[in-house]
Each structure stands twice: as C-alpha cells, then as structure tokens.
NUPA-75663 format. One line per 4 residues: number of its first residue (from 1); their letters; for each residue x, y, z of N, C-alpha, C. Coordinates in steps of 0.001 Angstrom, whole numbers. Each point is the difference from the previous one (the first is absolute). Layout:
<tordos>
NUM> a> X Y Z X Y Z X Y Z ~ ...
</tordos>
This chain:
<tordos>
1> mail> -23504 -1342 5153 966 -1100 -33 1198 346 867 ~ 464 -975 781 1139 213 897 1244 -678 -571 ~ 1122 700 87 1263 -484 -558 1049 -56 1103 ~ 705 -1119 102 1136 -109 911 1266 358 -763
5> vtgg> 769 945 518 1249 434 -629 1150 -439 908 ~ 679 -1064 -379 1156 -438 777 1188 885 -347 ~ 802 342 1001 1063 968 -235 -564 1393 -212 ~ -1175 251 590 -698 1266 -229 624 1199 667
9> agyi> 985 -226 912 703 1120 617 1330 270 -706 ~ 171 -606 -1166 1202 227 -790 -221 1050 -1079 ~ 1009 197 -806 5 1074 -995 -1140 -149 -1014 ~ -1 -1079 -767 -1010 -136 -1047 -1346 -396 590
13> gsha> 6 -865 1016 -1251 -421 613 -801 1149 572 ~ 683 971 615 -714 1137 591 -628 882 -1076 ~ 649 126 -1143 -582 772 -1095 -1178 -751 -617 ~ 133 -1323 -136 -1104 -789 -542 -1210 55 916
17> aral> 229 -11 1315 -1104 59 958 -807 1270 -194 ~ 676 1108 -221 -694 1271 -190 -746 36 -1335 ~ 583 -606 -1017 -690 -64 -1290 -1262 -857 112 ~ 81 -1085 746 -1173 -844 221 -1095 773 736
21> rrsg> 387 721 1031 -983 758 758 -661 1071 -869 ~ 792 669 -830 -583 1002 -896 -1002 -618 -969 ~ 179 -1288 -292 -895 -692 -928 -1179 -662 702 ~ -128 230 1308 -1165 -464 717 130 -1323 705
25> yevv> 1198 -569 55 201 -1282 669 257 190 1491 ~ -404 -990 781 403 -79 1396 1367 -660 38 ~ 927 553 768 1389 -469 -31 457 -381 1402 ~ 608 -1173 99 634 -449 1236 1473 -238 -306
29> lydn> 884 613 774 1435 -188 -185 503 -1083 939 ~ 954 -797 -508 606 -1062 798 1508 102 -189 ~ 723 203 1083 1441 249 -107 664 -341 1327 ~ 1177 -625 -60 730 -272 1253 931 1139 383
33> lsag> 36 1051 -827 791 1216 242 1502 -268 70 ~ 448 -1122 -545 1443 -255 -59 659 913 -1024 ~ -731 348 -1050 504 932 -1006 -983 1133 -250 ~ -1208 -123 525 -1006 1043 -167 76 1037 1102
37> frrl> -806 1035 -142 13 1116 946 -1428 321 424 ~ -205 80 1294 -1335 257 521 -572 1310 -556 ~ 848 977 -229 -476 1289 -490 -622 -114 -1386 ~ 461 -968 -808 -568 -185 -1333 -1368 -672 51
41> aqgf> -342 -562 1161 -1283 -684 164 -1037 871 706 ~ 342 1218 306 -915 875 736 -1304 195 -776 ~ -1115 -95 736 -1300 163 -613 -629 -1290 -470 ~ 716 -1122 174 -505 -1305 -407 4 -960 1185
45> elve> -826 -1025 -79 105 -1095 952 1280 -773 -315 ~ 853 -136 997 1253 -728 -169 15 -1190 943 ~ 112 -1183 -565 178 -1218 787 1479 -366 -52 ~ 649 -28 1147 1416 -353 59 144 -1510 86
49> gdia> 737 -563 -924 203 -1439 16 843 -442 -1172 ~ 477 -1219 69 800 -590 -1064 -909 -769 -945 ~ 316 -2 -1287 -871 -673 -962 20 -1515 162 ~ 967 -541 745 39 -1435 265 -805 -384 1238
53> dear> -537 975 700 -756 -254 1219 -1460 -284 -375 ~ -307 -1279 -206 -1328 -378 -465 -1087 389 991 ~ 277 -165 1285 -1003 328 1016 -312 1488 6 ~ 1021 818 -212 -190 1458 -42 -743 414 -1265
57> lrpv> 285 -667 -1098 -604 346 -1283 -1458 -428 -110 ~ -331 -1138 604 -1298 -617 -251 -1185 947 225 ~ -98 682 1143 -1158 886 196 11 1223 -914 ~ 1174 413 -431 81 1142 -924 -480 -420 -1380
61> larv> 459 -1160 -460 -408 -485 -1314 -1493 -292 -59 ~ -589 -321 1141 -1422 -325 34 -882 1196 -344 ~ 549 1210 54 -829 1179 -268 475 811 -1204 ~ 809 -619 -865 399 695 -1226 -368 -848 -1215
65> davm> 3 645 -1161 -421 -653 -1238 1143 -238 -972 ~ 1119 670 213 1153 -138 -896 1255 409 756 ~ 1145 -388 -553 1287 290 640 942 639 -1013 ~ 706 1043 450 1127 568 -734 1245 -267 825
69> hfaa> 973 -640 -619 1169 -473 746 1249 809 -361 ~ 474 800 987 1203 813 -161 1103 -390 984 ~ -277 -933 909 920 -274 1113 1163 -870 -455 ~ 1010 626 -579 1159 -744 -498 1271 810 210
73> hayv> 1109 -694 140 1301 671 -30 317 316 -1460 ~ 628 1160 -246 68 471 -1385 1316 675 -380 ~ 1121 -431 565 1293 584 -348 838 -1014 -766 ~ 306 317 -1244 760 -929 -840 1350 -338 632
77> gesv> 756 1026 371 1332 -240 564 -51 -841 1253 ~ -938 303 889 -123 -764 1235 -379 -1447 -290 ~ -811 -218 -1027 -409 -1365 -323 1187 -850 -455 ~ 968 640 -653 1212 -715 -415 841 -368 1221
81> enpr> 65 925 967 812 -221 1194 -685 -912 1017 ~ -1335 22 21 -735 -766 1009 -1232 -654 -629 ~ 208 -957 -907 -1153 -620 -677 -934 -734 955 ~ 545 -516 1098 -843 -717 956 -1153 886 489
85> kyfr> 310 1251 289 -1021 951 455 -1098 164 -1040 ~ 388 56 -1261 -960 256 -1070 -881 -1205 -293 ~ 586 -1183 -37 -815 -1184 -263 -902 -329 1186 ~ 439 319 1206 -848 -244 1167 -1236 899 -42
89> nnvt> 191 1290 -217 -1126 935 49 -806 10 -1292 ~ 674 103 -1136 -700 187 -1270 -575 -1290 -564 ~ 461 -1140 533 -507 -1285 -478 -715 -755 1120 ~ 740 -375 1049 -583 -863 1030 -1172 665 717
93> tals> 221 1198 544 -1091 660 725 -1085 486 -955 ~ 382 366 -1225 -1006 429 -979 -918 -1155 -380 ~ 547 -1202 -95 -835 -1171 -275 -947 -282 1155 ~ 454 241 1210 -876 -151 1158 -1181 965 -106
97> llns> 290 1252 -383 -1070 974 -227 -956 -497 -1071 ~ 539 -471 -1103 -837 -434 -1114 -927 -1136 422 ~ 519 -933 782 -831 -1100 474 -1091 497 948 ~ 331 976 831 -1002 575 894 -1097 698 -797
101> vlda> 389 698 -1060 -964 679 -867 -936 -1028 -635 ~ 585 -1064 -509 -789 -1046 -636 -966 -636 995 ~ 493 -316 1189 -832 -632 1022 -1152 908 446 ~ 208 1321 -116 -1049 952 385 -1062 168 -1080
105> girr> 203 -662 -1131 -978 92 -1077 156 1204 -902 ~ 1110 716 134 256 1184 -828 599 -449 -1329 ~ -493 561 -1092 462 -443 -1316 489 1161 -876 ~ 254 1156 608 545 1138 -756 1273 477 684
109> fvfs> 1079 84 -771 1315 257 583 806 849 -974 ~ 495 1136 475 859 875 -809 1402 -44 608 ~ 970 -342 -827 1356 -247 489 972 1058 -500 ~ 781 522 927 1072 944 -284 1224 -770 -459
113> ssca> 131 -172 -1318 1153 -713 -544 1041 998 -492 ~ 864 -406 -894 1138 848 -370 528 -357 -1375 ~ 565 1008 -674 684 -261 -1264 1259 -837 206 ~ 397 -189 1264 1171 -840 292 -226 -1451 -406
117> vygv> -1255 -398 -249 -250 -1376 -436 570 -246 -1397 ~ 252 1066 -772 483 -164 -1369 1504 -220 -85 ~ 751 412 1013 1453 -126 -73 591 996 -965 ~ 850 -485 -906 621 851 -1019 -681 -295 -1329
121> peri> -973 800 -373 -782 -302 -1206 814 194 -1267 ~ -339 -783 -1013 695 113 -1283 -471 1214 -792 ~ -1250 399 229 -561 1108 -764 -624 1026 927 ~ 115 1259 -392 -596 1132 709 -891 744 -987
125> pite> -1220 405 365 -609 -124 1320 -467 -1423 295 ~ -257 -249 1262 -348 -1327 475 -1518 -187 -56 ~ -440 -1050 -667 -1410 -359 0 -227 -1140 986 ~ -1250 -304 265 -336 -1096 912 359 -1361 -590
129> rtsr> 284 -52 -1291 412 -1262 -630 1487 -268 151 ~ 733 970 515 1440 -172 217 252 -1144 981 ~ 1016 -798 -269 332 -1120 881 312 501 1399 ~ -474 -731 988 254 358 1395 1209 -789 493
133> epvn> 1125 672 47 1263 -634 403 743 922 962 ~ -463 96 1249 603 940 959 1470 -283 254 ~ 743 1075 284 1443 -128 225 381 328 1437 ~ -989 174 880 283 231 1410 -1080 -683 843
137> pyga> 297 -283 1264 -973 -698 845 -1317 757 180 ~ 56 1317 5 -1247 764 100 -933 -344 -1156 ~ 507 82 -1225 -816 -333 -1164 -456 -1449 22 ~ 874 -895 453 -368 -1418 71 -1133 -225 992
141> sklf> 26 737 1118 -1060 -161 1001 -1332 512 -534 ~ 28 1088 -748 -1223 523 -598 -546 -965 -1053 ~ 887 -583 -795 -425 -947 -1023 -617 -1249 631 ~ 575 -464 1101 -553 -1174 680 -1453 261 378
145> fena> -255 1171 580 -1364 292 443 -933 199 -1199 ~ 502 578 -1076 -806 86 -1222 -414 -1395 -454 ~ 956 -931 10 -306 -1371 -412 -1047 -628 909 ~ 87 304 1290 -991 -521 944 -1389 543 -328
149> leay> -94 1276 -301 -1292 585 -341 -590 -635 -1256 ~ 845 -265 -988 -479 -655 -1211 -531 -1392 321 ~ 743 -749 818 -416 -1350 359 -1282 6 830 ~ -104 945 921 -1194 84 840 -1211 426 -824
153> gray> 241 782 -1031 -1096 379 -881 -561 -1206 -733 ~ 901 -822 -538 -444 -1186 -737 -665 -1022 919 ~ 564 -173 1190 -480 -1059 889 -1206 397 840 ~ -5 1266 478 -993 388 999 -905 1151 -415
157> glrs> 218 532 -1194 -854 1098 -439 351 1347 598 ~ 1211 111 548 448 1303 511 296 904 -1187 ~ -640 1156 -45 231 946 -1087 943 1094 479 ~ 1050 231 -749 1024 946 444 488 856 -1149
161> vrlr> 530 1161 380 732 855 -929 1383 213 590 ~ 1019 -305 -796 1392 166 411 534 1260 -673 ~ 264 1008 789 438 1290 -530 1514 108 106 ~ 637 -10 -1144 1465 29 -48 471 1449 -90
165> yfna> 356 546 1163 462 1384 56 1364 134 -657 ~ 204 1184 -550 1359 406 -315 436 852 1204 ~ 607 1128 -109 531 667 1199 -1009 983 585 ~ -589 -374 1137 -941 879 688 754 1188 586
169> agaa> -570 1189 -127 662 1208 511 -1034 1095 221 ~ 434 1082 633 -880 1133 240 -750 -115 1313 ~ -935 939 205 -787 59 1229 -1396 485 -336 ~ -912 -184 958 -1403 371 -217 -98 1423 -536
173> dsed> -808 176 -1055 -99 1323 -614 -1443 443 -213 ~ -961 -758 573 -1389 443 -113 -213 1220 898 ~ -1016 785 -289 -211 1261 707 -148 -193 1507 ~ -656 -1108 408 -265 -198 1428 1107 -754 716
177> erge> 997 -488 -746 1035 -819 634 1418 456 -318 ~ 153 1074 -744 1338 423 -414 890 221 1216 ~ 1132 -682 6 957 157 1083 -341 -765 1261 ~ -1120 -755 -2 -397 -718 1209 656 -1369 105
181> igel> 184 -665 -1118 692 -1291 -8 987 -13 -1153 ~ 1024 -833 136 1017 -97 -1032 920 -1155 288 ~ 1168 46 -597 926 -1121 88 772 42 1312 ~ -165 -1067 785 739 -171 1246 573 -1400 22
185> hdpe> 1303 -116 21 663 -1295 143 1161 156 975 ~ 266 -1050 728 1135 18 928 699 -1363 -53 ~ 1124 -82 -715 713 1107 -660 -628 341 -1339 ~ 267 1200 -484 -471 419 -1315 979 -508 -1058
189> thli> -524 -634 -1041 860 -517 -1063 -422 483 -1386 ~ -1094 732 -86 -513 413 -1304 697 1263 -494 ~ 209 48 -1311 855 1019 -589 -504 1425 217 ~ -1261 278 -278 -463 1381 56 94 582 1404
193> plal> -508 -661 1055 172 587 1340 1451 99 423 ~ 842 -945 -425 1421 91 339 651 1186 -706 ~ -375 225 -1250 548 1154 -728 -484 1307 611 ~ -1257 51 396 -520 1196 659 730 258 1314
197> aata> 222 -1060 773 697 155 1279 1429 489 -206 ~ 609 -410 -1124 1380 399 -277 120 1454 -429 ~ -1132 684 -190 50 1440 -267 1 792 1300 ~ -262 -690 1110 -115 689 1290 984 -600 996
201> ngpe> -527 -496 1102 871 -499 1068 214 -1497 -35 ~ -538 -667 -1012 161 -1446 -88 1375 -387 -508 ~ 284 -1300 7 1304 -476 -504 120 175 -1503 ~ 1210 -65 -484 219 47 -1439 -730 -1156 -678
205> lqic> -491 258 -1192 -658 -1039 -772 1063 -922 -593 ~ -160 -1285 238 917 -991 -562 -596 -539 -1298 ~ 601 330 -1117 -458 -501 -1290 627 -1368 -221 ~ -845 -996 -213 483 -1386 -116 180 -377 -1464
209> gsdy> 1176 280 -523 331 -421 -1347 -83 1099 -1036 ~ 1074 123 -791 39 991 -1077 389 -643 -1328 ~ -28 -1338 -29 457 -713 -1195 -1079 -918 -574 ~ -1260 331 256 -1085 -774 -586 -134 331 -1486
213> ptad> -568 -901 -800 -190 276 -1438 -1192 927 -248 ~ 112 1233 518 -1035 1019 -171 665 1266 -525 ~ -800 999 -329 530 1209 -629 1048 693 849 ~ -195 33 1326 987 680 853 694 -944 978
217> gtcv> -224 -1305 -155 689 -985 830 -686 -332 1310 ~ -1099 707 320 -703 -281 1252 -1323 -700 -291 ~ -534 -693 1008 -1244 -758 -149 -1156 897 -443 ~ -901 -572 -777 -1190 691 -470 -1227 -686 583
221> rdyi> -908 807 566 -1211 -530 608 -1220 821 -416 ~ -1133 -661 46 -1299 595 -295 -633 385 1333 ~ -220 1298 209 -533 486 1283 -1493 280 -128 ~ -757 -475 994 -1439 156 -7 -446 634 1312
225> hvnd> -829 1032 -84 -446 701 1205 -846 -923 866 ~ 208 55 1296 -675 -901 929 -1517 182 -39 ~ -492 1202 -271 -1451 186 -112 -556 -659 -1253 ~ 784 -30 -1073 -417 -742 -1188 -44 -1493 295
229> lada> 970 -495 749 -29 -1404 422 -1245 -290 827 ~ -297 879 941 -1166 -192 857 -1271 -70 -832 ~ -108 879 -990 -1167 -4 -887 -107 -1333 -735 ~ 1124 -548 -424 -16 -1280 -703 -521 -1118 890
233> hvra> 297 53 1288 -494 -1029 918 -1521 47 121 ~ -539 1191 70 -1462 134 64 -621 -551 -1283 ~ 583 330 -1126 -524 -478 -1283 139 -1517 -116 ~ 1081 -558 554 174 -1452 -18 -1099 -680 811
237> lqyl> -312 554 1145 -1079 -544 825 -1330 82 -739 ~ -255 1121 -624 -1246 161 -757 -51 -962 -1178 ~ 1145 -290 -594 69 -992 -1073 -415 -1376 519 ~ 484 -376 1180 -372 -1290 578 -1488 -54 312
241> ersg> -562 1124 399 -1445 45 263 -791 -210 -1290 ~ 477 618 -1095 -712 -114 -1278 134 -1378 -613 ~ 1186 -620 160 307 -1242 -714 -302 -1241 831 ~ -870 133 986 -257 -1101 922 -469 -1281 -643
245> nekg> -708 80 -1126 -544 -1201 -617 670 -350 -1322 ~ 1085 701 -321 680 -261 -1265 1016 -1116 147 ~ 60 -868 -985 953 -1098 28 1340 459 -562 ~ 1059 -610 492 1328 289 -524 628 1251 553
249> edsl> -608 617 1000 529 1235 567 284 -162 1481 ~ 390 -1207 410 231 -252 1416 1220 736 521 ~ 1010 201 -844 1227 655 442 530 875 -1121 ~ 14 1285 251 390 981 -1010 1265 719 445
253> alnl> 965 141 -896 1240 730 298 56 1263 -853 ~ 370 1119 637 59 1280 -702 1241 777 407 ~ 654 604 -982 1109 922 271 -547 1372 375 ~ 614 609 1013 -347 1368 380 1248 862 -100
257> gagr> 69 786 -1034 1114 909 -207 -436 1133 -899 ~ 874 963 -177 -312 1144 -848 377 -244 -1452 ~ 860 -1000 -239 443 -283 -1352 1166 850 -461 ~ 660 651 940 1154 872 -317 1042 -180 1088
261> gysv> 1247 -208 -389 1062 -234 967 862 1221 243 ~ 542 87 1210 934 1066 378 1220 -647 634 ~ 1166 449 -397 1232 -518 588 238 641 1362 ~ 928 -569 752 337 563 1310 454 1447 -149
265> levi> 821 283 -1000 486 1370 -182 -1124 942 -418 ~ -964 -489 -770 -1146 830 -353 -854 301 1231 ~ -134 -969 884 -730 225 1248 695 1081 819 ~ 1321 -84 88 758 992 758 -215 1395 -572
269> rave> 40 119 -1310 -206 1322 -619 -1409 516 291 ~ -990 -878 -10 -1366 420 299 -127 472 1441 ~ 642 -707 923 -20 387 1409 673 1359 179 ~ 1110 205 -673 696 1289 106 -848 1128 -568
273> yvtg> -745 -271 -1055 -854 1034 -592 -1142 364 950 ~ -649 -1007 570 -1147 244 878 423 697 1286 ~ 1129 -419 579 417 539 1303 842 1257 -126 ~ 633 192 -1149 939 1109 -146 1283 -229 764
277> ravr> 271 -1251 356 1196 -346 768 777 -1110 -705 ~ 1278 -77 298 833 -1059 -565 -186 -1298 781 ~ 2 -1099 -713 -32 -1320 634 1438 -457 220 ~ 405 -85 1252 1342 -493 324 31 -1508 -250
281> rtmg> 970 -466 -805 -6 -1422 -332 1390 -533 -251 ~ 119 -1301 120 1218 -715 -332 -379 -1188 -875 ~ 944 -437 -799 -236 -1119 -906 614 -1254 588 ~ -763 -1077 6 486 -1267 515 -229 -1128 -991
285> prra> 289 -1241 389 -175 -1145 -886 -1467 -377 -143 ~ -270 -856 -953 -1354 -494 -187 -498 -712 1258 ~ -1316 8 178 -620 -749 1081 -487 -1334 -551 ~ 286 -1070 697 -398 -1328 -456 -1510 -81 -165
289> gdpp> -441 -611 -1102 -1424 -219 -221 -719 1108 -727 ~ 715 1023 -484 -637 1133 -675 53 -160 -1521 ~ -1132 -172 -687 -5 10 -1463 319 1404 -521 ~ 573 125 -1190 352 1321 -538 -1207 890 -283
293> vlva> -1055 -575 -621 -1145 797 -436 -1293 -744 322 ~ -943 707 597 -1344 -537 239 -1012 1087 -350 ~ -699 -190 -1093 -1019 955 -448 -1229 -792 -419 ~ -1162 441 443 -1249 -729 -218 -651 329 -1333
297> dpak> -720 -985 -513 -1045 233 -985 -1313 -141 768 ~ -681 1119 316 -1212 -60 826 -1290 -130 -804 ~ 87 -423 -1260 -1170 -11 -879 -1101 -919 510 ~ 365 -1121 607 -1015 -954 454 -824 587 1147
301> aqsl> 650 713 903 -730 652 1085 -941 1064 -547 ~ 432 700 -1030 -858 997 -641 -1218 -662 -624 ~ 227 -1141 -647 -1075 -680 -693 -1022 -607 960 ~ 476 -681 1042 -904 -747 877 -535 816 1168
305> lgws> 807 938 505 -420 789 1158 -370 1431 -351 ~ 335 423 -1216 -173 1413 -341 955 880 777 ~ 1169 -574 329 958 698 862 1224 442 -794 ~ 512 1159 348 1305 446 -497 551 995 1005
309> akrn> 1296 195 -37 647 952 912 -453 1413 -335 ~ -467 738 1003 -466 1365 -200 1064 1034 352 ~ 888 -355 950 1029 942 446 1285 -246 -775 ~ 707 1071 -329 1269 -145 -695 1159 -49 994
313> fsdi> 1203 -100 -520 1152 -161 878 230 1238 862 ~ -264 1175 -539 140 1222 782 -973 8 1173 ~ -1222 -486 -231 -981 -102 1089 515 -919 1101 ~ 616 -1099 -397 519 -961 965 1048 650 895
317> vssa> 988 646 -622 1090 602 772 -516 1154 857 ~ -883 814 -555 -528 1150 748 -791 -445 1221 ~ -836 -1045 -146 -792 -468 1138 883 -636 1063 ~ 1035 -713 -431 931 -588 958 759 1082 769
321> wawm> 347 1074 -699 709 1108 635 -909 712 1008 ~ -1272 201 -366 -948 638 925 -177 -842 1260 ~ -57 -1315 -164 -138 -899 1151 1244 67 887 ~ 1174 -8 -608 1231 26 781 131 1309 781
325> rkie> -366 1118 -614 70 1280 709 -971 34 1172 ~ -1163 -616 -180 -948 -43 1100 544 -828 1154 ~ 628 -1106 -313 614 -835 1045 1088 782 734 ~ 828 720 -743 1075 775 609 -553 1060 926
329> rrea> -1058 697 -427 -605 1036 847 -606 -599 1266 ~ -623 -1163 -147 -615 -649 1143 1058 -434 1019 ~ 1104 -526 -496 1061 -465 889 709 1173 660 ~ 37 1149 -674 679 1175 545 -863 720 1045
333> a> -1302 -227 -44 -926 709 899 144 -475 1443
</tordos>
C-alpha cells in the first residue's frame, strides 16, 4: 500500500514517514519546502509542490491508497498576529487538497489535528467529548478542517482519523535513526528546543506569563514524543484498513498525549538536569491565545488503536538534546 504524506519534509511528517516505512508501506512525500527541510526527506521520494496545486497533485494521488496530512502552519502566537495566513493555508488550500483526494477516489485520510481545537477546557484531563471552542486562529483553522472531514465522511464516504496532538517534542530515538532527524523550525517557537538553546549559545528563553492559575504560575502542557506520535499515525491508518466496512466510523477523533502535564518551570528544570547547564531566561507577559492547562485523556486511543505513549518526559528531553548536539557538531564541522 502506498501512502502520500503531505508536509513530509517537516518535523512530525518526517518521523511518520519513517514509521510507515518500518511497517512496510510505500511512502511518497509531498512538500513545498516553505517550512520543511530537504534533509528530513532524505531517502524518500519527495515531490515538491503546493497542496493547492491540483495539476501537480493529480498524478501523485493516482498512485497512492491513502493520505496523511501534515502540511499546516502551526504557531499559536503567529496565528493571532496573522490569521489570514492560517486560514488561507490550513483551511482554503487544505480544502483544495481534500477535494483532490476525493476526486482521485481515495477514501482513507489521517489528519494531523491539535488539542488547540478545545480552547480553554473546563475539565482536565481533556476527553474527546470536551467541547471544541478554540481561542486562537490556529485552533479555529484545525477545527474547520475537522468539520469538513466529518461532513465529507457523511456525504461521500471518506473515512478519516483526526489525531489531536498535545505538545509534540523530542527526536528520532530508534536504533537505526537516532540523531538522524529531529525538530527543525525557522523560527523555532517550541519550548524544549528553545530551553535547550538557552543553555548554550542561543538567546535567552522568554517565559510567557507567570500568573496563570497553575501551581507555579506558568502554563502546563502534555508532552508527547514524536516517535510515539508517528506510531499512532500508523495505527490510525491500520484502523481505517480494518474498519472499511463498518458503519458509523466515517470520522474518528482521538487525543494523543501522555496524560501528564509539565509546567514551563518544570520543563526548564528537566532541561537543566539533562544538560547539566543553566537555562538563561527572562519572564515576560502572557502570550495571547495560550490556555493555562492542556492535558490529554488518551484512553480512547488506547482502546481503539492499542496505542499509548511509550517514552517518558526524560526520554523526550534527552532525545531532543542529542539531536541538538548533533546539529551543533555538524554546523561546526
């Protein structure tokens, strides 16, 4: 079976591509490289193109059996400052992709969604029954596409799994890929790589808010290792293969998290422990669009996919640190 991975030269897409290959799938990556990196696509067929380019997509879709969609803008703060960018890419061009998929006769679709669709939940941990009320344009754009998948399932028989990530982190840690791929963003906005960089030659870490209603006043997030996320995507695809003739399963939503939250200050302490270095930081005001606490209840994914997080938080930080040191050595050579 052949799988098209849109955004396959990005952080999570590149890890999912490798997990698919390990499971015996043929993988084709599709990326315009606006946010992806060619080095993360090494060893795979890479088709360069935009997901709104129907003519470019058509021959690629003709030779695949399912699609995993990762090609989205994913910065909460940027979405608040530039919502036009987010609705154009995450909604308008994504709908163009979805229509191309439908026209190609493909009926299996795995979507990279986000816990941002929940907004500020009333109860923690968050289940899939929690109301979806996003508080930033990024979450709103993800929710729009989720709604489209549900509608397309009812109308056209498109079967999809919507995977609502909590905070993806870490780097490849399998024996054959350790240190080969990891988190690359330009600019980098994720907490763990920024904290790691602040132990070395990077800028000081800017902590956004110390007055949240949490134990230490900083935001709390559920961190999930990127390889665990990749494994969940493979299992989601296999679920769609198994449930092909079942009624009422056209569109499935699942939380992907570890079920345990860490505050910004706890993350900093973990980074300092792993690196043996101090994290240089300053405290600033809250960032618009940030809920105080986001922690998953991953029970549904365990029940339906047989999936759960295998790596702990120390594994996440250690693998991210190993990846960053490898990048530093490569750049210094």
